[in-house]
N, C-alpha and C positions, 0 to 999 in steps of 0.2 A: 649423336654425339661423335665428335672427332676422335680419332685414335692416333696416338703417338707411340713410337718405339724408341727407347733410349737405352744406351749401354751404361751400366754403372760399374765402377770399380768394385771388386769383391768386398772390400771392407765396408763401403757404403751400402752395398746390397745386404750384407749381414746386419749392419746397424739398423737398416730399414725394417728388415724382417723381425729383428729382436724388439724394436720399438713398437711395431704394429701388434705383435703377439702380446706384449706387455699391456697395451691398452685395449686389446680385444677387437681390433679392426683388421681389415686386409691391408697389405702394403699399398695397393692402389687407392684405397680410401684415405690412408694417411698422406700419401703423396698429393692427392687432389685437395684435401683440406689445407695442407701446408702451402701448396701453390696458390690457392685462393687467398689465403691470409697474406702471403708475400705480395701478390698483385694489388690487393687493397692497400697495403702499406706503401707501395710505390706511388699510387695516386695521392695518398695522404702526404707523403714526404715531399712530393713535387709541389703540392698546393701550399704546404707550410713554407717551403723555400721561396716560392713566388711571393707570398704575402710578406715574408721577411724582407726580401729585396725591395719590393715596392714601398714598404713602410720606411725602410732605412734610407732610400733615395728619394723620398717624396719631395723634399725641398729642392733637390737638384732638378727633378722633373718639372716642377713648377717654374723654375727659372729658365729652363730650356724651352718651355711651351710658348 
């Protein structure tokens, strides 16, 4: 597994610790889970945007072909 070191502002670090304690996981587990979710959404958001643009401009693409 790759390892990263990041510096967090004190407020964010406190919020992370509080949230992880609240749900019963380590701060690292909460960060990993949150990051995985964000990365999955980025792929989904890009795909949705691409489909929208292709559908919206389908007629133009046909005329240009």
